[in-house]
A tleap script that builds the chain and sets N, CA, C and O, in Angstrom:
source leaprc.protein.ff14SB
mol = sequence {
  NMET ARG LEU PRO GLN GLU ARG TYR ILE VAL
  ASP GLN SER GLY ARG LYS ARG GLU VAL ILE
  LEU SER ILE LYS ARG TYR ARG GLN LEU LEU
  GLU ASP LEU HIE ASP LEU ALA VAL VAL ALA
  GLU ARG ARG GLN GLU LYS PRO VAL ASN LEU
  GLU GLU VAL LYS ARG ARG LEU GLN GLU ASP
  GLY ILE CLEU
}
set mol.1.N position { -20.085 0.029 6.123 }
set mol.1.CA position { -20.544 1.243 6.766 }
set mol.1.C position { -19.637 2.397 6.350 }
set mol.1.O position { -18.411 2.285 6.391 }
set mol.2.N position { -20.231 3.459 5.967 }
set mol.2.CA position { -19.482 4.641 5.534 }
set mol.2.C position { -19.167 5.527 6.737 }
set mol.2.O position { -20.022 5.783 7.585 }
set mol.3.N position { -17.933 5.981 6.786 }
set mol.3.CA position { -17.529 6.866 7.880 }
set mol.3.C position { -18.092 8.262 7.641 }
set mol.3.O position { -18.174 8.714 6.499 }
set mol.4.N position { -18.476 8.941 8.708 }
set mol.4.CA position { -18.956 10.311 8.527 }
set mol.4.C position { -17.849 11.229 8.034 }
set mol.4.O position { -16.670 11.007 8.311 }
set mol.5.N position { -18.236 12.245 7.312 }
set mol.5.CA position { -17.263 13.214 6.821 }
set mol.5.C position { -16.679 13.997 7.997 }
set mol.5.O position { -17.332 14.184 9.025 }
set mol.6.N position { -15.461 14.442 7.826 }
set mol.6.CA position { -14.877 15.288 8.862 }
set mol.6.C position { -15.542 16.668 8.803 }
set mol.6.O position { -16.063 17.092 7.772 }
set mol.7.N position { -15.501 17.328 9.922 }
set mol.7.CA position { -16.042 18.683 9.999 }
set mol.7.C position { -14.903 19.615 10.354 }
set mol.7.O position { -13.945 19.220 11.019 }
set mol.8.N position { -15.015 20.851 9.908 }
set mol.8.CA position { -13.956 21.824 10.117 }
set mol.8.C position { -14.422 22.971 10.983 }
set mol.8.O position { -15.591 23.357 10.969 }
set mol.9.N position { -13.485 23.504 11.734 }
set mol.9.CA position { -13.704 24.733 12.484 }
set mol.9.C position { -12.929 25.806 11.737 }
set mol.9.O position { -11.738 25.654 11.462 }
set mol.10.N position { -13.612 26.881 11.417 }
set mol.10.CA position { -12.985 27.945 10.632 }
set mol.10.C position { -12.831 29.206 11.480 }
set mol.10.O position { -13.549 29.413 12.458 }
set mol.11.N position { -11.878 30.034 11.077 }
set mol.11.CA position { -11.689 31.298 11.785 }
set mol.11.C position { -12.639 32.351 11.191 }
set mol.11.O position { -13.472 32.038 10.341 }
set mol.12.N position { -12.503 33.585 11.645 }
set mol.12.CA position { -13.399 34.652 11.194 }
set mol.12.C position { -13.253 34.946 9.707 }
set mol.12.O position { -14.160 35.498 9.085 }
set mol.13.N position { -12.117 34.580 9.144 }
set mol.13.CA position { -11.891 34.795 7.715 }
set mol.13.C position { -12.377 33.624 6.867 }
set mol.13.O position { -12.311 33.670 5.639 }
set mol.14.N position { -12.863 32.583 7.524 }
set mol.14.CA position { -13.349 31.415 6.802 }
set mol.14.C position { -12.279 30.383 6.490 }
set mol.14.O position { -12.537 29.424 5.763 }
set mol.15.N position { -11.081 30.565 7.031 }
set mol.15.CA position { -9.998 29.601 6.810 }
set mol.15.C position { -10.135 28.429 7.778 }
set mol.15.O position { -10.418 28.613 8.962 }
set mol.16.N position { -9.932 27.232 7.257 }
set mol.16.CA position { -9.999 26.036 8.092 }
set mol.16.C position { -8.834 26.054 9.078 }
set mol.16.O position { -7.680 26.227 8.685 }
set mol.17.N position { -9.145 25.875 10.354 }
set mol.17.CA position { -8.123 25.909 11.399 }
set mol.17.C position { -8.037 24.601 12.181 }
set mol.17.O position { -6.968 24.246 12.677 }
set mol.18.N position { -9.141 23.891 12.296 }
set mol.18.CA position { -9.182 22.647 13.057 }
set mol.18.C position { -10.129 21.686 12.355 }
set mol.18.O position { -10.960 22.085 11.540 }
set mol.19.N position { -9.983 20.417 12.691 }
set mol.19.CA position { -10.844 19.400 12.097 }
set mol.19.C position { -11.412 18.516 13.201 }
set mol.19.O position { -10.747 18.244 14.201 }
set mol.20.N position { -12.633 18.078 13.009 }
set mol.20.CA position { -13.286 17.158 13.935 }
set mol.20.C position { -13.474 15.842 13.194 }
set mol.20.O position { -14.111 15.793 12.142 }
set mol.21.N position { -12.909 14.772 13.758 }
set mol.21.CA position { -12.994 13.443 13.164 }
set mol.21.C position { -13.764 12.510 14.083 }
set mol.21.O position { -13.841 12.733 15.291 }
set mol.22.N position { -14.331 11.466 13.502 }
set mol.22.CA position { -14.917 10.425 14.339 }
set mol.22.C position { -13.779 9.692 15.053 }
set mol.22.O position { -12.643 9.693 14.578 }
set mol.23.N position { -14.080 9.079 16.172 }
set mol.23.CA position { -13.072 8.309 16.908 }
set mol.23.C position { -12.539 7.188 16.027 }
set mol.23.O position { -11.340 6.910 16.032 }
set mol.24.N position { -13.416 6.549 15.276 }
set mol.24.CA position { -12.995 5.457 14.399 }
set mol.24.C position { -11.976 5.947 13.371 }
set mol.24.O position { -10.948 5.302 13.164 }
set mol.25.N position { -12.252 7.076 12.730 }
set mol.25.CA position { -11.331 7.617 11.728 }
set mol.25.C position { -10.015 8.038 12.378 }
set mol.25.O position { -8.944 7.818 11.812 }
set mol.26.N position { -10.091 8.640 13.555 }
set mol.26.CA position { -8.903 9.057 14.285 }
set mol.26.C position { -8.012 7.853 14.580 }
set mol.26.O position { -6.796 7.918 14.403 }
set mol.27.N position { -8.620 6.754 15.031 }
set mol.27.CA position { -7.846 5.547 15.333 }
set mol.27.C position { -7.218 4.964 14.076 }
set mol.27.O position { -6.087 4.477 14.110 }
set mol.28.N position { -7.954 5.014 12.963 }
set mol.28.CA position { -7.392 4.536 11.700 }
set mol.28.C position { -6.170 5.352 11.304 }
set mol.28.O position { -5.168 4.800 10.849 }
set mol.29.N position { -6.254 6.654 11.475 }
set mol.29.CA position { -5.118 7.510 11.142 }
set mol.29.C position { -3.921 7.228 12.048 }
set mol.29.O position { -2.780 7.219 11.588 }
set mol.30.N position { -4.181 6.998 13.333 }
set mol.30.CA position { -3.083 6.650 14.251 }
set mol.30.C position { -2.437 5.331 13.850 }
set mol.30.O position { -1.214 5.196 13.903 }
set mol.31.N position { -3.250 4.359 13.451 }
set mol.31.CA position { -2.710 3.072 13.018 }
set mol.31.C position { -1.860 3.248 11.754 }
set mol.31.O position { -0.779 2.670 11.639 }
set mol.32.N position { -2.356 4.047 10.813 }
set mol.32.CA position { -1.583 4.322 9.599 }
set mol.32.C position { -0.258 4.995 9.928 }
set mol.32.O position { 0.778 4.653 9.358 }
set mol.33.N position { -0.295 5.943 10.840 }
set mol.33.CA position { 0.927 6.637 11.249 }
set mol.33.C position { 1.926 5.663 11.881 }
set mol.33.O position { 3.125 5.740 11.616 }
set mol.34.N position { 1.431 4.760 12.706 }
set mol.34.CA position { 2.295 3.755 13.323 }
set mol.34.C position { 2.917 2.866 12.249 }
set mol.34.O position { 4.114 2.583 12.288 }
set mol.35.N position { 2.102 2.427 11.293 }
set mol.35.CA position { 2.618 1.582 10.209 }
set mol.35.C position { 3.721 2.296 9.436 }
set mol.35.O position { 4.737 1.687 9.100 }
set mol.36.N position { 3.530 3.566 9.154 }
set mol.36.CA position { 4.553 4.333 8.442 }
set mol.36.C position { 5.833 4.460 9.257 }
set mol.36.O position { 6.931 4.433 8.701 }
set mol.37.N position { 5.695 4.599 10.570 }
set mol.37.CA position { 6.878 4.681 11.433 }
set mol.37.C position { 7.649 3.369 11.400 }
set mol.37.O position { 8.880 3.379 11.374 }
set mol.38.N position { 6.946 2.242 11.399 }
set mol.38.CA position { 7.601 0.937 11.332 }
set mol.38.C position { 8.338 0.791 10.003 }
set mol.38.O position { 9.473 0.316 9.968 }
set mol.39.N position { 7.697 1.195 8.923 }
set mol.39.CA position { 8.342 1.129 7.603 }
set mol.39.C position { 9.617 1.972 7.604 }
set mol.39.O position { 10.654 1.532 7.109 }
set mol.40.N position { 9.541 3.166 8.152 }
set mol.40.CA position { 10.716 4.046 8.185 }
set mol.40.C position { 11.848 3.427 9.008 }
set mol.40.O position { 13.014 3.522 8.626 }
set mol.41.N position { 11.514 2.801 10.125 }
set mol.41.CA position { 12.527 2.168 10.971 }
set mol.41.C position { 13.207 1.003 10.264 }
set mol.41.O position { 14.389 0.739 10.483 }
set mol.42.N position { 12.454 0.304 9.413 }
set mol.42.CA position { 12.971 -0.908 8.794 }
set mol.42.C position { 13.489 -0.679 7.377 }
set mol.42.O position { 13.830 -1.633 6.679 }
set mol.43.N position { 13.547 0.551 6.961 }
set mol.43.CA position { 13.926 0.893 5.591 }
set mol.43.C position { 15.291 0.326 5.187 }
set mol.43.O position { 15.474 -0.063 4.033 }
set mol.44.N position { 16.237 0.273 6.105 }
set mol.44.CA position { 17.594 -0.155 5.780 }
set mol.44.C position { 17.795 -1.668 5.875 }
set mol.44.O position { 18.871 -2.170 5.548 }
set mol.45.N position { 16.774 -2.396 6.319 }
set mol.45.CA position { 16.921 -3.846 6.445 }
set mol.45.C position { 16.996 -4.509 5.080 }
set mol.45.O position { 16.389 -4.052 4.112 }
set mol.46.N position { 17.756 -5.596 5.027 }
set mol.46.CA position { 17.846 -6.371 3.799 }
set mol.46.C position { 16.549 -7.145 3.583 }
set mol.46.O position { 15.982 -7.671 4.541 }
set mol.47.N position { 16.069 -7.225 2.338 }
set mol.47.CA position { 14.870 -8.023 2.079 }
set mol.47.C position { 15.155 -9.514 2.293 }
set mol.47.O position { 16.293 -9.968 2.171 }
set mol.48.N position { 14.108 -10.250 2.611 }
set mol.48.CA position { 14.210 -11.691 2.824 }
set mol.48.C position { 13.352 -12.367 1.760 }
set mol.48.O position { 12.196 -11.994 1.563 }
set mol.49.N position { 13.921 -13.370 1.065 }
set mol.49.CA position { 13.141 -14.034 0.025 }
set mol.49.C position { 12.136 -15.007 0.636 }
set mol.49.O position { 12.218 -15.347 1.816 }
set mol.50.N position { 11.197 -15.444 -0.182 }
set mol.50.CA position { 10.104 -16.293 0.279 }
set mol.50.C position { 10.610 -17.603 0.870 }
set mol.50.O position { 10.091 -18.054 1.891 }
set mol.51.N position { 11.589 -18.207 0.266 }
set mol.51.CA position { 12.111 -19.476 0.778 }
set mol.51.C position { 12.681 -19.312 2.178 }
set mol.51.O position { 12.508 -20.188 3.024 }
set mol.52.N position { 13.354 -18.207 2.428 }
set mol.52.CA position { 13.909 -17.946 3.762 }
set mol.52.C position { 12.792 -17.751 4.780 }
set mol.52.O position { 12.883 -18.232 5.909 }
set mol.53.N position { 11.747 -17.050 4.382 }
set mol.53.CA position { 10.602 -16.842 5.285 }
set mol.53.C position { 9.974 -18.188 5.631 }
set mol.53.O position { 9.671 -18.456 6.794 }
set mol.54.N position { 9.778 -19.035 4.619 }
set mol.54.CA position { 9.196 -20.359 4.859 }
set mol.54.C position { 10.073 -21.173 5.807 }
set mol.54.O position { 9.573 -21.825 6.724 }
set mol.55.N position { 11.392 -21.129 5.577 }
set mol.55.CA position { 12.316 -21.869 6.431 }
set mol.55.C position { 12.210 -21.416 7.883 }
set mol.55.O position { 12.158 -22.234 8.801 }
set mol.56.N position { 12.180 -20.092 8.076 }
set mol.56.CA position { 12.084 -19.550 9.444 }
set mol.56.C position { 10.768 -19.947 10.107 }
set mol.56.O position { 10.737 -20.285 11.290 }
set mol.57.N position { 9.688 -19.902 9.339 }
set mol.57.CA position { 8.380 -20.273 9.897 }
set mol.57.C position { 8.347 -21.755 10.266 }
set mol.57.O position { 7.754 -22.132 11.277 }
set mol.58.N position { 8.980 -22.591 9.450 }
set mol.58.CA position { 9.056 -24.023 9.770 }
set mol.58.C position { 9.888 -24.251 11.012 }
set mol.58.O position { 9.526 -25.075 11.852 }
set mol.59.N position { 10.994 -23.542 11.147 }
set mol.59.CA position { 11.839 -23.668 12.347 }
set mol.59.C position { 11.074 -23.275 13.604 }
set mol.59.O position { 11.258 -23.864 14.669 }
set mol.60.N position { 10.206 -22.261 13.463 }
set mol.60.CA position { 9.429 -21.796 14.617 }
set mol.60.C position { 8.163 -22.622 14.853 }
set mol.60.O position { 7.408 -22.362 15.791 }
set mol.61.N position { 7.935 -23.636 13.978 }
set mol.61.CA position { 6.764 -24.491 14.141 }
set mol.61.C position { 5.463 -23.850 13.695 }
set mol.61.O position { 4.386 -24.328 14.054 }
set mol.62.N position { 5.539 -22.800 12.935 }
set mol.62.CA position { 4.323 -22.123 12.474 }
set mol.62.C position { 3.788 -22.787 11.212 }
set mol.62.O position { 2.577 -22.830 10.994 }
set mol.63.N position { 4.691 -23.305 10.381 }
set mol.63.CA position { 4.283 -24.051 9.176 }
set mol.63.C position { 4.546 -25.525 9.347 }
set mol.63.O position { 4.268 -26.311 8.441 }
savepdb mol mol.pdb
quit
């Protein structure tokens, strides 16, 4: 399903001042913003290799 295009509210000069989005698109943007915030918070963390991830998952009983 294709999302509807956003619509704009313009001022008397024809400049875009506001945007109208579907609720679905708005929620997607909020989710993207949240994901970016998580990435920014975790930027300084050390990477974990695949073997370590597997080990942790096995310890937690997930694998």
